[in-house]
N, C-alpha and C positions, 0 to 999 in steps of 0.2 A: 682550450677549455673555456666554456661560457657559463657564467653563473647567473647574471641578471640580464642577459641579452634577450632579444626578441626571438628566441627560438621556440617555435610552437611545439605542442604535443603532436602526436599523429592522430588524425581523425580515423575512425574505423568505418570507412565507406565500403561499398561493394568491391569486389576483387579488382575491378578495373578502374576505380574512381581515383581522382587525383588527391594528392596531399592538399590539406587546407592551405589558404594563404595565411601568412603569419598572423597569429592571434592579435598582436598589437597593431596590425594594420587595419583592424576593423574598429568602428566606433565603440562597440561593446567588446573591446579587444581581449578581455580575459574571460570571455564566455567559453564554455567547454568546447574543445575541438575533438573530443570523443563523444559518442552518442550520449544523449541525455539519460538514457536508460542505464548506461554504465556509470555515469556520474551519480545517479540516484542510488544505485546499489552500493556506491562507495561511501555514502553518508549514512551512518548507522543510527539514525533517529535518536540522537542523544537526549537524555533526560537531565534537566537541571533542577536541583532543589535549592531554592533561595532562602537562606536562613534569615531570621529577624535581625541579625547583626549586620547584614548588608551584602551587596553583590560580591564583594571581594572574597567572601567565604563560600561562594556558590560551589556546588558539587555537580560535576558532569559525569554521567556514566562512561564506562571505558570502551563501549562498543564491543567488538569481538574480544573475548578474554585473551590474555597474553599467551596462555599455553596453546590455544588454538592457532594463534598467529605463528607461533614457533613451530607448530606441527606442520603448517602449510609451506613454510620457507624451504625446506629441503627439496620439495617437488619443484618449486620454481627455480632454485639455484641449480639443480641438476640439469635443467634445460637451457641454461645460459651458455652461450658461446661467445667468448671474448674476442674482441677485434682491437688490435693496437697497431695501426698502420705505421706508426713511427715509434716503435719501442726503442727508447733510448734511456729513459729514466728508470733506474732500478728501485724496486721496492726494498725498503730497509726497515720494515716494521717487524714485530715479533714473529709474524708468520714466515718471514723470509730473512732471518739473519740477525736480528737484534739479540744481544746477549742477555742472559738473565739479569745481570747487573743493570743494564740499560733499561730493562722492562720496568724497574722501579719508577722510572721517570716517564713511563708511557702515558700519553694523553688519550683517554678513552672517550671517543666521540660517537654519539648516536646521531645519524643523519636521517631525518624523517621526512616523509612526503605525506601530506594530509589527504590521501585517497588510497584506493586499492593498488596492489602491485601492478595490475595490468595497465592502469592509468599512469602511475608514477614512472614506470620503466619506459613509457613513451616520451617522457620529458627529457630532451637532449641535455638541458642544463642540469637536471638532477643527476643523470648518468655521469656527466663529466666532472661534477663537483665530487661525487663519490669516488670516482677513479683518482682524482687528484689527492683526495684524503688518503686513499689506499697506499699511494706511492710516497707519502710523506714519512720522513724518519721519525720514529718514536710516536707514531699515531696509530692507534687501533680503532677501526670503524665498524659499526654495526648499522644495518639498514632497518628502518621501521616504516611499515605501511599500515593502513587500517585493517588489512586482512593477512598480513605476513610480517615476520620479524626475525631477524638473525639473533643469535645468542647475545644477550645483553651482558655487559660487564657488571661485576658486583658494585663497582663505583663508577658512575657516569660523570665525567668532568665537563663535557660540553654536549649540548643538544642543539643540533642545527635543523632548521625547518625551511623548506623551499615552498613558497606560496605562488602558484600560478593562476589560481582562480579565486576571486574574492570570496565566493560562498563556501570555500573549504575551511573558513575560520572555525566552523563547527567541529571538524575533526582535529584541529589544532588543540581545541579545548580537551578533546578526548585524550590526545597524546599526553597532555599534562597530568590528567587524572590517572591515566594508566601507569605513568612513571612516578607518581607521588610527588610531583613538582608544583609548587604554587603558580597559578596562572599569571599573577602580576609581578612584573620585574622588581618593583620596590619591596615586595614581600620577601624576595629571595636575597635581599641584602642582609637580612638578619640571619643568625645561625639557626640551625635546626634545633628543635626542642630537646632532641636526645644528645645534642652536642657532638654528633658524628660529623663526617665530612661535609663541607658546605654544599649547598645546592648547586647543580650544574649551571654553568653560564650558557644562556640561551641566545643563539644568533639566528637571524632570518635573512632570507634573500629571495629573489624571484621577481618576475615582472610586476606583480601587484605592489610589492614593497618598493620597488625601484621607482614607481610612479608617485603614490601617496601612501606612505607607511602609517600615517597618523591614526586611523581608526583602529589599527592593530598594534600601535606603538607600545602599549603597556604590557603586551605579551613578552616583548624582547628586551634583553639586556643590550644587545648590539644588532643593528641592521647594517648589512654590507650593501652599499649603494654603488651600483655600476657593474662593469664586466669583471669577472673573477679571476681571469688568467694570472694577474699579478696581485690583486687585492687579497684573495683567499690565502695564498702562501704567506704574505706579509702579516696578515691577521693571526694566523696559526703560530707563526714563528714568534711574534710578539707575545702571544698568550703563553707559549711554552716558557719564554724567558721570564715573564712576570709571575707565573703561578708559584714559584718557589720563594717569592719575596714575602715579607711580613705585612704587606699592604692590606688594607681592608678591601672588601669587594668594590665599594664605590671608588676608592683610590685607584684600584686596578682598572676600572672602567674609564676613569679620567685619563690614565696613562695610555690606554688603547685609543681613545678619541683623539688625544693629543699627538700620538706618535704614528698613526697609520691613516693616511689620507683615504677617505671613502668610508671610514668607520663612523657610524652615527649611533650615538648613545642617547635614546630618547629621554631618559630620566635626567640628563644634564640640562635639558631645555625646559624652562618654566613658561606655561601658557597662561596669559591673562585674558579674560573675556570681558566685553563691555557689560554683559549681564549674563544670568544663567541661561537666557534664551537668545542672547545676542551674538554677533560675530566676534571674532578674536580681536582684542585690542592691542596685544603686544606678544612677542615671542622673545624671551630673553634667556641668555645663558646663565645658569646657576653661578652664584658668586665663587664657590670653591673651584668650579671648572674654569671660570674666567681667570681667576688668579693663577691657575696652574698653566694657562696658555692654550686651552682648548679653543679652536677656531669658532667664531660666531656663526659661520655658515659651513655646511658640509658639501663638498664638491664630489659629485659622482665620478667614479673612475672609468676611464675609457681605454680599452685595449686596442692598440693600433697595428698589431701584427697581421700577417697575411695567411697564417694557418689558423683557420677558425675551428668550429666544433664538428666532431664526428661521433657517431655511436661508439660506445665501448662494449656494449652488450647487445646481442641479437637473440631473440627468444620467441618461441611459439606462444608463450603466455602473455606477450605484449598485447595490448588492445588492438594494435596493428601488427598482425602476426608476422614474425620473422623479418621485420624491416630493418635495414641499415640506413641511418640518416646521415647526410653530410651537409653542412652549412656552406652554401655558395656565396652568399652576401650577408652582411649585417647592416641593419638600418635601411633607410630608403631616401633617395635624394629628392623625391618630389615634393615633400613638405606640405602634404594636404593638411589643412588647418585644424583637423580634429585628431590627427594621427600620432600616437605615441611612438610608433616605429620610426617616424622621422624625428620628432623633437626630442625624445628622451634618449635615443640610442645613436644619434649622429656622433661622429661623421660616418658617411657611407663607406663601407669597406668591402672589398671583393677578395676572395681567397685566390691563392696562386693555383692556376689550372694545371700546369705541367708538373709542379712539384708537390702539389697537395691534393687537389680535387680528384684528378684522374687516378693517381696512385692510391688514394683512399678507396675508391671504388674497386680497383683491382685487388686490393687486400681483402675487401669485404666479400668478394666472389668466392673466397675459400670456404665461407660459412653460410652464404645465402645467395639467392638470385633476385632478391627484392631490394631495390635501391630507391630512397627518397631524397631528392635534392631540395634543400630548404632555403628560405629567405623571404623577406617581405616583398621582394620584386626580383625573382631569380633571373629573369631574362635581361635584366639591366646590367648584369655582369659585363664588364668591358670586353671580355673574351668569350662571350656567349656563343658566337658562331663557331669558335674553335671547340667549345664543349660539345655542340651538336655534331660537328664533324667527327670528333673522336668517338662519340657514342654510336655513330653509324658504322663504325669499323666492325669487321667480322668477329673480332675477339670479344665483342660485347654482345654478340648474338645470344639469345636465350635469357638475358636479363630482363626483369620487369622494372621499369623506371617510371617514377611518379614525380611530379613537380608541385611545389606549393604555388600560390597565386602568381601569375605572370602579368606583366604590364600589357595592357590591351593592345597598344600599337606595336608590340613586338611579336604578336601571334602571326606566324606565317605558315604557309602550306607545308613547307619543309619541316618546321617544328612539329606540326601535327602528324606528319608521316613518321618522324622519328619516334614520337610517343606511341603511335599505333603499332609500329614494328616492335616496340619493347612492352607491349601489353597494356598500355594505358588507352582507355577509350574516351576520356574526358579531360577537360582542362578548366581552370577557374580564372576569371578575370574580375577586376573591380571596376565598375562604371559609376557608382554612387547615385547617379540620377540620369533620367533621359532629358533633363533640362540643361541646355548650355549655360544658362544663368546660374543655376545651382552649382554646376561644376566649377564655374568661375568663383563663386563665393568660397568654396572649399579649396580653391587653387588646384583643381584637378585638370591637368593640362591634357585635355582629351577631346577630340572632335567626334561628331557623330559618324563621320566617314571612317574613323579609326575602329569604332565599334562594329560597323557593318563589314569592314575588311576582315576583322577578327572572326566574325561569323562565317564569311565566305571561306576563309582559310581552314576553319574547322571542318566545314562541309567537304571541301575538296581534298583535305588531308586524310579523310576517312574517320574522323572522330564521331562517336555516337551521341555524345552529350557536351554541352557547354553550360557551365554555371556562371551566372553573373551575380556579383555582390552589389548591393546598394543600400541606401538609407532613406528614411523619411524622418520628418521632424527636424531637418537641418535648419538652423537659424536662418531666417529670410525666406524659407520655402513658402510657396503659395499653393493654393488648390490648382492653379494653372500649371505649376511645375509638376504636380502629381499627374495631371492629365497628359503632359508631355512624356512622362515616363511610360505611361500606358500605351501611348501612341508609338513610342520607340519600339516596344516589344511587338506591336502589331506589324510594324515594318520589318522587323527581324524575322518574324514568322513567315512573311511573304517572301523574303529572301531565301529562306530555307526551302520553301515550297518551289520556287523558281529553279533552284538548284536540284530539284527532285531528290533531296536528301532526307534522311530519317533522323537528322540531328535533333536531339531533345534539348529544349531551352529550359533552364531553371533559374529562378530569381530568388536569391537569399537576401531578405530585407530585414534590417534591424532599425531600431529607433536610435536617433542620435543621443549619445551619452557624453557629457563633458568629461575630459580627462585632464589631469594635472600637467602643468608644464607645456600645454598646447595653447595656441591663440584662442581656441574656443572654450578654455577653462572658465571664462567669465559668463558663459551662456548656460541657462538651465534647460532641462528637458522640456519639449514642447508638448503640452497635453493633447493637442490636435493630432499628434502622431498616431494615437490609438485608432481614431476614426480613419485616418488615411491608410493605415495598414489594411483595414477591412475593405476600403475602396479598391485598393490595388488588387487585393485577393479576388474580389468579386469580378473585376474586369479581366484579369489575366486568365482566370478559369475559363472565361468565355472563348478565349482565343487559343487555349491549349498550352499555356505556359505553366509549368509547375511552380507554384509559389510556396516558399518556405520562410515564414516570418519568425523572428525571435520574439519572445514574450515581452510585450510592452510592460507589464507589471514588474517583471524581474529586471528590465532595463532601468526602471525607476529605483529599484534597490541598488543596482550597480552605480547609478548616479549618487545615491546616498553614500556609498563606500568610496567612490571616486573623489568626492569633494568633502568627505567627512573629516571631523577633527577628533580629538581624544574622548570627547563626550559620547561618541557613538559606541564606545566599548560597553557602556551600560545598556544601550539599546540592543546590541548584539546578544549579550548574555540573557537578557530578558526574552528576546525573540526566540531563542532556543527553548527556554522554559515554556513558552506559549505555543510551541509546536513547529517553530522554524518554517513558517509558511508566509506568503505575502500578507495574508490576514493577520498573522501574528505581529508583524511590524506595525500595522495600523493599531492594533490593541496596545502595543508598547508605547507608542507616541501619545495615545490617549491617556494611558496610565501615568506617563511621565510629563504630562502637560505642565508647563511652568518650571520644570526642572532641566529640560534640555530644549534646544531649538526645535521647532516643528519640522517634519519631513520636507515641507514645502521650501524651507530656507536652503536646505542641502541640495535637493533634487531639481527644483523648478525655478528658483529665483535667479534672475540675471544680476550679476555683481558689478558694482562700479570698479573701474580700473584701480582705484586706490584701496580697495579692500584688502585687508591683511589675510592672505590665504594660509591654510594650515601648513602648507609645504614651503612657505616663503623663505625659511632658513636653509632649504636644500637647493642645490644648484645643479643644472645639467650643462651640456656643452654650449647651449644657446643662452645668450644673455637675456635676462628678463625684459630689457628695453627693446630687443629685437622681437620678442614674442608680442609685446604691445604693439609694435609697428605692424606686425602681420595681422593682429586683430583689427586694427583700424583700416588696413587695406581691404579686408573682407567686408567691413561695415560700409565702405564706399560702394562696393558692388551691390550690397543689399539695398542701398538707397535708390538705385535705379528702378524707375517704375516698371512694373510688369505689363 
């Protein structure tokens, strides 16, 4: 079961298109991996009314009314086919055996996804956390989406929210309003005005919060940092034990932060700024938390088992219809300097092939013929050749198999033939740039010959399309490096022509976005990237390469959220009020001039190494000193004259 792991959603490509590479392996790693049209439908244009008493009393509309969501859910639920390859844990909640007496102590959890059912059910992490909650003793769970909802309990004890895409914060606000829960954690410490049961405890998780939770920190009482296989059960068990005590809400939160490694309680950390528009001066543990023994830094949890994540639900209503997903690897060993999938989710782990991966696929065949094998770099599984051998056996004939992004130098003709046999006509690789120098800057261990061999293998193996991912605006990149990328695609097109192949080449290109806990966290977005995207598009169009850029403007907003601190909460709420567009953010920063730092500080500014970063009190498996060393090694490559 994976909670905060780098498990992507499923993109909704054509019937024969591949799974996307892991969202966290891209510079804009939390960009949607379902079509933008689906994402836009999932964001219900919330309206915010800001009263004169301040943003903390803002009112967001609820989007789709609750009764409509509940009316939709039976249709979705009826189509769900459950898959449990390793059914061993028995459900013991009220629906399967808890006694009436035990029901008095039931913990009522609403587990929410801030998007539509179709998008949320594609999240492997969301599926697995929900399944884990379902199987916990004395826990009752209801799911909530922007367009669907299971029957809610009369009293909600816990609200959990999985955040996989930064811009879904809008729908988090809607969930709070729909459920009548104050948006700010500190407001929920006080009792309700009607003296009824206390407000639900709100916890959050997901890849966005695993990286930098600070822009969203005031939404949450608790953020669970890291893999959830062990963290989630420990958190729920501690909560069940403490809820019957006479402790105040803050005292309960202190106990959770002290007793469960990986539990981050934002309100226990006080942030001091150099000025209202300046950087952070200090991050300090509150005095009551310090005296209680709460750690001054929070260490992300890491699951080290060899049974990784699989789908628990297969459904035609998924954005990727009837897909069963199995996680082959977690993290990535390559350590590209921009990449969260390496730095935040290390160590690299591979699932057991004989005892987990293949049996999972066999189990799924009872309910579907569509299999997605996921991971940041699937083909770097140490037993990958054995996986290919197994999937070529006659017993797997008729399956449609897709892969997320594979490492370029592992693309072989045999791999391509296996995919074609199983209905996949395309594959995805990450090359980052056509410039050897830029690849060295980001520590991409990839030669031009590797890229050309991958193209030839795709042609000779019968694939009809090859998608290459890359970036522009990488720190140290020059116009000459961009020219080399264009030249690379011209050579690749010539290779395809010489092979007399109809292989279609697609270049998906994003703007570099700095991410927390990576060596490139100190670099800002390069404004010249906007012009370079247009240059690449113009030149690739001439040679017949399909160019699919990500929005430069929304990459800037991603950088704001990726490096933002708690002052960004005010910006987010006002941006929703102003229409939730890129222009709305510009209007907000003008309106708040002198009250919050400018957009430029968060998105574009290069930071000194001694800058106090918003996530400085949060730790991953990589020591901060090593991240600094990797930053310096990249700077050395940049200093080489072009």
